[in-house]
N, C-alpha and C positions, 0 to 999 in steps of 0.2 A: 297429276295428283298434287304437285307442289309448285308454288310460285316463289321466285326469289326477288325481293324488293330491296334495291340498293340505294342508299343516300350518298350524294356526292356534292361537294361545294369547293370549287377552286383547286381540285387535286386530280387532274387527268392522269399524271404519272402513277399515282398511288391507286387510282381506280383501275388503270391498266393491269397493275399487279394483282388486284383483287380478282378481276375477271379471268386473267390468264391462269392464276392458281386454282380458282374454282373449277374452271373447265378442265384443267389438267388432272386434278385429284378427285373429281366426282363424276357422276354420270349426268350431271346437269348440262343441258343444251342451251344455246344462246336464246332460243325462242321462249324459254322459261323465265328469262331474266328481264326485269324492268328497272331502269335506272332513272331515278328522279333527281335531276341535277340542277344546281343553282349556279348560274353564270356569274362571273366577277370580271370587272374591267381588267383587260390585259391577259386573261386566262382563256385558252382556247381548247375546246373539246372536240374539234373536228377530227383530229387524228385518231383518237381512241374510238370515236364513233365509226370511222372508216375501218378500223381494225376489227370491230365487232358489229358488223352491219345488221345482224339478225336480232340483236338485243333491242328491246323496246325502249326508246329514248324519250323521256318526257321532261321538257324544260319547266322548271318550277316557276309558278306565277303567284299562287297563294298556297302556301305549304299545306295547311290543314285541308283545304278543298281538294288539292291534288292528291294528297295522301288517301283521303277517304274514297276518292274515285278509283285509285289503283287497288286499294284493298277490296272494294266491292266487286271488282272484276277478276279477282285472283282465284286460284284453285283452292280446294278444301284445306290445304296446308300452306303455310307461309313461312319462309325463312327470310328475316331481315338481314341487311348487310350494310356496313359502312366502308368508305373507301380507304380507310387506314388498316383494314384487315388483310392479312395474307394467309392463305391456306398452306399447310406444311406437310400433310400426309394424306393418303387416300382414305376416302370415306364414302359410304352409301347413303344418300339422302332418302332413298326409298326405304331403306331399313329403319331410318328414324321415323318416317311417317307410319310404317307398319307397326312400330313399337307403340307409338301414340294411339294408333287405332285399336290396339289390343289391351291398352292399360289406361282406363278412364281417369285414374287418379293422378296421372303424370301430366303436368301442365306443359312442359316443353322439353325438347331433346337438344342439348347443347353440343355444339361442335368445338367449343373452346375449352371445355373442361374434360378432365380425365385424371387418373391417379398420379400423373406426373405433376399436376398442379397442386402444390402442397401449401398448408395442410389440407387434407381431404377427410370427409366423414369416414369413420372406421368401418361402419356396417354397410355392406352392399345388399340392397333389398331385391335385386334382380336375380332370377335363376337362369337367365339366358346367357350363354357364353359370350364374352366380349362386351357385355353391357354393364354399366354401372348405374344404379338407381338409389336415390336417397330422399329423405324428407327434408325439404328446404325450410319449412316452418319450424322454428326452434333450433335450427342448425347454428352452431357456434363458429363453424369454419368460414372465414371470409371468402367471398366469391361463390360459395356453394349455398348461400342463404338469400340470394337475390335472384328471383326467377325471371324478371322482365328486363331484357336488354336487347340491343339492336345490332350486335356484332355478328352473330351467326348461330342463333337458336331457332329450331323449327317449332312453330305453334299451330294450333288449330285455327282456321279462319274464323270460326264461330266465336272463339275466345277473343281474338283480336278485334273483331267487329264490336263485340259487347263492351270491351274496355275502352275502345276509342269513342264510341257513342256516349258512354256514361261520363266521359271527362267533361268537367264544367269549365276548366280554364282554357284559354286559347292555346292551341298547339302551333307555335310559330316556327319551330324547326325541330330536327331530330332530338336535340338535347331536351327540349320541353316534352317531347313525346316519351322519352325514356323516363324523365323525372316525374311523370304523372303518377307513377307507382313509387311510393316512398315508404320508409319503415313504419309510418303511422297508419297507412291505409292498406298495406299489402295483404294482411291476413283477411281483411274484409273483402277486398276487391278480387283477389285470386282465390278461388275456392278449391282448385286442385292443388294438393299440398306436396306433390312429389315432383322431382326433376330426374332426367336421365341423360347419359352421355355414353360415348364409347369408353371402355374401361381403362386401358393402359395409358393412352395418350390423348391429349387434346389435339384437335386437327387444325388449329389456327392460332395465330398470334395477332395482337394489335400493336402496330409499330407507332409509338407516340413521339413523333419528331416535329409536329407542327400543330397549330390550332387555327380553325377557320371561323368559329363562332365567337362573337363578342359577349354573348349573354351568359355563358357559363365558363369561368376561367379555369378550365382543366389544365393540369400541368403537362409539360412535354419537355423532351430533351433537345436542347439547342446547341449541342457540342459540334454539330456540323451545320453547313449552310443549307438548311432544309425548309426555308420559307417557301411559300407556294409559288412565288414569282421566279425564284432561282430554279426550282424543280420544273416549272413550266418550260423554261428555256432548255434545261437538260433534256427534257422529253421531246418537245416540239421542234427545237432547233438542232439539237445534237443527237437526236434519235437514241437516247439512252433510256434504259429501263432497269427495273429491279431484277436481280438475279434470283429467280424463284428457287432454283435447285440449290444454290449455296445457302440461302435463307433456311430452306427445309433441313439442311444438315446441321443446323445449330440446335442445341438442347437448352431447355429452360424449364423452370418450375413456376413461371409466371405467365399470366395472360398478357399483360401490358409489358412490352419490351421496348428498349431504347435504341440508340443509333447503331449499336453493334449489329443489329439485324438489318440495318438499312444499307444493303450491299448492292452496288451498281454493277451492271454487266461490263461497262466500259470504265476503267479506272479514271478517277478525276481527283486532282490535287485538292486536299482538304477533307477528303472522305476516307480517313485512315484510322487505324487503331491507336497510333501514336497521338493523334489529336484528341481521341477520347480519353486516354490515360492522363494527358495534361489537364484536361477539364476536370477529371475526378480528383486529381491532386489539388487543383485549385479549389474545388468544392470542400475538400477536407480542411484546407487552410482557412477558407471563409467560415466554416463551421466553428473552428477554434476561435476565430476573431469575433464570433457572435456571442461568446460566453459572457462578456460584460453586459450585453444587451439582455440576455436571459436573466442575469442577476438583477438588473434594473427592473425588469418586469415583475420579478418575484417580490422585490421590495415595494414596488408600486401597489401590488395587490394587498400587501400587508397594511400599507398606509391607507388604502381605500377602505378596507374593512374596519379600520379603527376610526374612520371619520375625519382623517387629517385634511381632506380637501373641502370640507363643508363651508369653511369661512373664507376660502380663497376667492370665490366669486359669489355675488348675490343672485341666486337663481330661485324663482318662485316655484312652489310645488304645483302639481296639476290643478288642484282645486283653486288655488290662488290665481293661477293663470286664467282659468275660465272666468273668474270674477272680473279680471281686468278686461277681458273681451266683452263681458256683459255691460260693464260700467262706462267704457270709453270707446269711441269710434276710432280705433287705431288700425293701422296696417301691420301685418305680421310677416316676418321672415323667419324661417326655421333652418337650423343647421343639424346635420347628423353625420354619420361616418362618411357618406359619399362626398359631401362638401369638404370635409376635412382632408380626404384623400386628394381631392383636386388642389387644395391649397398646398399640399405637400408635393405636388408635381406628378401625381398618379392619375391614370384614367380609371373609370368604373364602368360596369356594364351599361348604365344609362347614358353615360357621356364620356367620350374620349377627352383626353387632357387638352385643354385650351388655355394658353398662357393668359389671354385677356380675361377669360372667365375666372381663372384662378386668382388673378389680381383683384378683380371686383369682389370675389367672395372674401378675400382677406381684408379688404377695405371695409366692407359692409358689416363684418363681424364686430367692428368697433363703432358703428354709426350711432351716435347719440343725438336724435332729433325728435322734436315734439310730434307726437302722433304716430311714431314708428316704434314698433317693438321687435326685438330680436329674441328668438327662442333657441336654446340649446338643451340637450337632454339632462333633466334634473338628476337622473340616477347615475350619470357619469361622475358626479361629484359627491352625491349623497348615497351612503350604503343602505338602499331600500331593501327590506326583507321580502316584500311580497311581489317580487318580479317573476315573470314567466321564465322557464328554463333557458330559453334563447337569450332573453335580456340579461339574466344573471351571468350566463356565459360571456356575453359581450362586456358586461360591467367589469369583469376581472381580466379582460383581454385588451382593453383600450388604453394602455399606458401611453402610447404615442399620441393618440387622439386627445387624451387628457392634457398632455404637455402642450399640444397646439392650442387648445382652448385657454389654458392658463397663461400662455405667452401672448396669444392674439386677442383675447377679449379685453374690454375696457373695464377696469376694476371699479370705476366710479359709476357704472351702469347697473341697472336692475334688469336681469334677463328673465324671460318666461320659460316654461317647460315646453320644449319642442314636441314632446310625446303626447300632448293633448290630442293630436291628430291621429295617433295610433295607440291609444290607451289599451285597447283590447289585446294587442300584441305585446305590450310592455308589462302590464301589471297582472299578476295571477289572481289576486284577490283585491277587489275594488268595488265601490258602489257604481257599477257600470250603468244601472238604470238611471240614476240621477245624472251621471255624467252625460249620457247620450241624450237625455231629455233636455239638458241645458244646451248642449251643442246644437241640437236640432232647433231649439227655440231661437238660437242666434240666426238661423237661416229662415225661420218661419215667416212667411209673408213678404220676404225680400225679393226684389228684382235682382237677379244675379247674371253675371257674365262668367261663363266657365271656360277656362283655357286648358286644354288637355290634348292628348293624342287621340286620333280618330278611332272610334270603336272600343276604347279601353273601358268605358263604363257600361257598354251594352250588355255584358253577360252577368252583371250584378243582379241578384234577385231582389234585394231591398235597395230602393233608390233614395238616398239621403236627400236628393234635390226635390223630391215630391212635395215637400212642405213649402217650397219657394212659391212666390206669386207667379214668377215667370223665369225662364232660363234661356239665355242666348249662348250659343256655343261658338268658340273660336278654336279651330283645330291647328295643331302644329305637329312636328315630328315626335313620335314616341321615343325615339333614340336620337342622341346627339342634337338636341333641339337648339343648342346655342349656335350651330352652324347657320341657322336661318333666323337669328335673333332679330335683326332689324325689321325684316318683313313681318315677323310675328308681333313685335311691339307696335308696328304701324297699324296692323289689323285691330288690335285692342284699343288703340287710341281713337279709332273711329266709332267706338261704342259710347253710349251715354254715361257720363260721369256720375250720375245718380245711382247707377247699378253697382252693387258689391261685386268685385272681381275675385273669383276663386280660381287659383292657379294650381294645377297638378302637372308640373313639367320638370320634375327632378331638380338638379342644381340650377338650371336656367330660370326656375321660378324665383330665385333670390333676386337676381338682377331685374327681372321683369316686375316684381312687386315694388321694388325700390323706385324704378323709373315711373311706374304708374302712380305711386305715392307722391312723387315730386311733381307729377302732372295734374294732381288734384283728385285722384281716385282713392277710394278705400279698397285695399286689396289684401287678400290672405293667401299665404302659401299653404295649401291644403295637404300636400304630401300624399300619403296613402289613406286619407280619411275616408274616402268613399268606399274603398275596399274594406277598411277596418270596421266601418259601420255595418256593412253587409255581413262580415264575418261574425260580428257580435250578435246581430239579429238572428243569424242561423246557428249560433252557438257552436261554431266550428272548433275542432280540437286545436290546442295550442301547445303541442309538443315542440321541441327544438326543431325537428325536421319540418313540421308543418309551417312554422313561422319563417324558417329559412326559405321555403318555397314561396311564401307570401311576398317576401321582399324581392324576389326575382323580377326582372322587367316584364311588363305586361305585353 
């Protein structure tokens, strides 16, 4: 009647705890469970696979294809699971399925929610003893107003298949799968408006002590040594496991819990309450030390609103920027928050920190050369009123990024607006028709070389490159492209110099455009233009949540 589909990447010890607790506290049998696991260098799943030999083990190759295959072969009900979940009390998965079968308006039956998770909705819509039901649409209580999650909720297979097949964006990992439902499409895509759970207690917790995906920077507690390689050694070499019984004895009113729930069966130095209290004391001290930073950000917002930064740097607005591209055969490098983060020594979802790349980005920000233009966001320095909600939020939150630009840019240079390549995501009210007609005219009839990640343009409905005379593609890594920079540059240098080179490779595009410019090519850093053009043509919604999703890695 039900299939359990579990996602795991690099966490065999935590997966063991998931499986052990699920089999201990429910009637689920190993044969009902499928684990879709992603191998990582130095992490071994052999032991947990031997411990649970009747589980269906599927090694991930292409996540979306593997996921759809597993879902298609599942039972009429599906409970998803992630390897950082631990079940903490007895529950009947059959009763959950029966409740869904009897209540058509209930979308899912959650094992992680219950009246101990506070605050909770005041009204119980169920007349069955021990069951809690509520309307998630319009619910103001956090955690009770989001019906699609992958921790431990039972869904109808028919609903899962429909949502999965309707998704237009690539589903690259479980984070993408969960994020396909967001606050701006949730009411439209999920037609059953109620959820249910057991009444008194949630039956599971999510122990957030490490992170394995690079694309979604979810927070976690690092007060203990809980990186995946340390835990792999504890599990595979020292035969240590999580103590399910002790974890179950802890009480909480939260779904996501931290290292106090990470209890090992064999005591190990460094995994103690004393260490956690020291960390919390340090966190309080650090919070106090951040007060001057918060004050600085407040004053920065006030100065931005008053236009105090407008004359600090010479930045053309988007219309003036397009005119430059129309009138002059220039190469274009564009800077945004990602490039500034790398300059500051931080990694981003598209690109891990690389000292050499960061140095080049810092240097190119001041590059004043004939035929080369540098773009930075016009709205970072000018208080534009017609921004989208996302851009307005960013404009008031980029005090540090503004400081980097003011220190790092060349005050004798004229900069272009980097946001001409993502105007639809940036400006709420604008002459988009004229803008995209002009941008497409710049490409019309041109022979172009497109440098991008493989398949990232395939799902776009409207192809900006259709107006080109011809297009040749050079593919590189969609993530951490700078790790293969020399090989990528060598590929492009083998193409005809008469072709306009369009680069969509995140921060790596900056160095690539410059080196191509120096080699005699005309090259443009396109950023998200192809996606932005498609979004404009489709008139996609531009709420803050939709745009945040737009900027996540493809």
